[in-house]
C-alpha positions in Angstrom: -44.5 -20.8 13.4 -41.8 -23.3 12.1 -39.2 -21.5 14.3 -41.5 -21.8 17.4 -41.9 -25.6 16.6 -38.2 -26.1 16.2 -37.5 -24.3 19.4 -40.2 -26.3 21.2 -38.7 -29.6 19.8 -35.2 -28.5 20.9 -36.4 -27.7 24.4 -38.3 -31.0 24.5 -35.2 -33.0 23.5 -33.1 -31.1 26.0 -35.6 -31.8 28.7 -35.8 -35.5 27.8 -32.0 -35.8 27.8 -31.6 -34.1 31.2 -34.5 -35.6 33.0 -34.5 -38.7 35.1 -35.0 -42.1 33.4 -38.6 -42.2 34.9 -39.7 -39.1 33.0 -42.7 -39.3 30.7 -43.8 -37.1 27.8 -47.3 -35.6 28.4 -49.6 -33.7 26.0 -51.5 -30.9 27.5 -55.1 -30.1 26.3 -53.6 -27.1 24.3 -51.3 -29.6 22.4 -48.1 -28.5 24.1 -45.8 -31.3 25.1 -44.4 -31.4 28.6 -41.8 -33.7 30.4 -42.9 -34.8 33.8 -42.4 -37.6 36.3 -46.1 -38.5 36.0 -48.7 -36.9 33.6 -51.4 -34.8 35.3 -55.1 -35.6 35.5 -56.1 -33.9 32.2 -52.9 -34.7 30.3 -52.3 -37.6 27.9 -49.1 -39.7 27.9 -47.3 -39.6 24.6 -45.0 -42.3 23.2 -41.7 -40.7 22.2 -40.9 -43.5 19.8 -44.3 -42.8 18.0 -43.2 -39.2 17.5 -39.9 -40.4 15.9 -37.8 -39.2 18.8 -35.8 -42.4 19.0 -32.2 -42.2 17.9 -30.0 -44.8 16.3 -29.0 -47.9 18.1 -25.9 -47.3 20.3 -22.8 -49.5 20.5 -22.8 -52.5 22.7 -21.5 -51.8 26.1 -18.8 -53.9 28.0 -19.9 -57.2 29.5 -21.2 -57.0 33.0 -19.7 -58.8 35.9 -20.7 -62.3 37.0 -24.0 -62.3 38.9 -24.7 -63.9 42.2 -24.8 -67.7 42.5 -28.3 -69.1 41.9 -30.2 -71.4 44.2 -29.4 -75.1 44.0 -31.8 -77.0 41.7 -34.0 -79.9 42.9 -32.9 -83.5 42.8 -32.8 -85.0 39.4 -34.5 -88.2 38.3 -32.6 -91.4 39.1 -30.4 -92.7 36.3 -30.7 -96.1 34.8 -29.1 -98.9 36.8 -25.7 -100.0 35.7 -25.5 -103.6 34.6 -24.1 -105.6 37.5 -21.6 -108.4 37.0 -23.2 -111.8 36.9 -21.5 -114.8 38.4 -21.0 -117.8 36.1 -21.1 -121.3 37.5 -18.7 -123.7 35.8 -20.4 -126.7 34.3 -23.8 -125.0 33.7 -24.8 -124.3 30.2 -25.1 -120.5 29.7 -24.9 -117.7 27.2 -22.3 -114.9 27.3 -24.2 -111.8 26.1 -22.4 -109.5 23.6 -20.1 -106.9 25.2 -20.6 -108.2 28.7 -18.3 -109.3 31.5 -18.9 -112.0 34.1 -17.2 -113.2 37.3 -16.1 -116.8 37.6 -15.0 -118.1 41.0 -11.7 -119.9 40.5 -11.3 -123.2 42.2 -12.3 -123.7 45.8 -11.0 -121.9 48.8 -7.3 -122.0 49.4 -5.3 -121.4 52.6 -4.6 -117.9 53.8 -1.0 -118.4 52.5 -2.5 -118.3 48.9 -3.9 -114.7 49.4 -2.8 -112.4 46.6 -1.8 -115.2 44.3 -2.3 -114.2 40.6 -4.8 -116.3 38.7 -4.9 -116.7 35.0 -7.4 -118.9 33.2 -9.2 -120.1 30.1 -12.6 -121.7 29.3 -12.4 -125.3 28.2 -14.5 -128.5 27.8 -14.0 -131.7 29.8 -11.2 -132.7 27.3 -9.3 -129.5 28.1 -10.0 -128.0 24.7 -10.7 -124.3 24.3 -14.4 -123.6 23.8 -14.5 -119.8 23.0 -13.0 -117.7 20.2 -10.4 -115.0 20.7 -13.0 -112.3 21.4 -13.8 -113.9 24.7 -11.1 -112.9 27.2 -10.4 -114.3 30.7 -8.9 -111.5 32.6 -6.5 -112.3 35.4 -7.7 -112.2 39.0 -6.3 -112.8 42.4 -7.1 -114.8 45.5 -8.6 -112.6 48.3 -9.2 -113.3 51.9 -12.6 -114.5 52.8 -14.6 -114.1 56.0 -14.2 -117.9 56.6 -10.4 -117.5 57.0 -9.4 -118.8 53.6 -8.6 -117.2 50.2 -11.1 -117.3 47.4 -10.1 -116.4 43.8 -12.0 -115.1 40.9 -11.4 -114.1 37.3 -13.4 -112.0 34.9 -14.7 -113.4 31.6 -15.6 -110.8 29.0 -17.3 -111.3 25.6 -15.9 -108.5 23.4 -17.8 -109.4 20.3 -21.2 -108.3 19.0 -22.7 -111.7 19.1 -23.6 -114.0 22.0 -21.4 -117.0 22.9 -23.0 -120.2 24.2 -21.1 -122.2 26.8 -22.1 -125.9 26.8 -23.0 -127.9 29.9 -19.8 -129.2 31.5 -17.5 -126.3 30.6 -14.6 -125.7 33.0 -12.3 -122.9 34.0 -8.7 -123.9 33.2 -6.5 -122.2 35.8 -2.9 -121.3 36.3 -2.0 -119.9 39.7 1.2 -117.9 40.4 2.4 -117.4 44.0 2.3 -113.9 45.4 5.8 -112.4 46.1 
C-alpha cells in the first residue's frame, strides 16, 4: 500500500506541475485525488497547501517594466495665501513686523527722463537721524514709468530681525538718486 500511495502522490505532483494555473485538486468520494479545471458535482475541492504540497519560497524574479501612466488626480486644496507687500506711508507711525518687507514710494513723480534712475535710501526722523537698527535694510529700487506719463520710484524696507520695529510719527525716507546711464 505505501508504494501505491507514493505512486499516487508522484502522479498527483506531476499532474499539478503540468496542468494549467487554473487547475484545482479534487477529492472523489472514494478518497482518490484528481486534478481538474473544476471539481465535479460530487467531488470536494482540496487545498494543496493544507496537504503540505507547497514547496519552499522561490527566488525573487527580476523587476517588471514600468506600468502605464495613471489617470490625473483631482485638483488639490488651495494653498495658503502668500503675504503681500504692504505699502508704508512716510510720516505715519507704524510697526515693521519681524521678518517682513514693505514698499515705500520714494519721493513724488519725476519726469520721464528720470526713468530707470537707481534709488538708495534710509529711514530717518525729521532731524535726519537714523531711526532703525542695522537689521532693517532699505533695498535699492528704481524709478519706473507711470501711466500718468512720469516716473515713480520705490524702495523696499525689510526688517530682518525677530522683533518688531516701531517707526514713530513723522519718519521720513532719506533718498539718494543716481542717474540711469
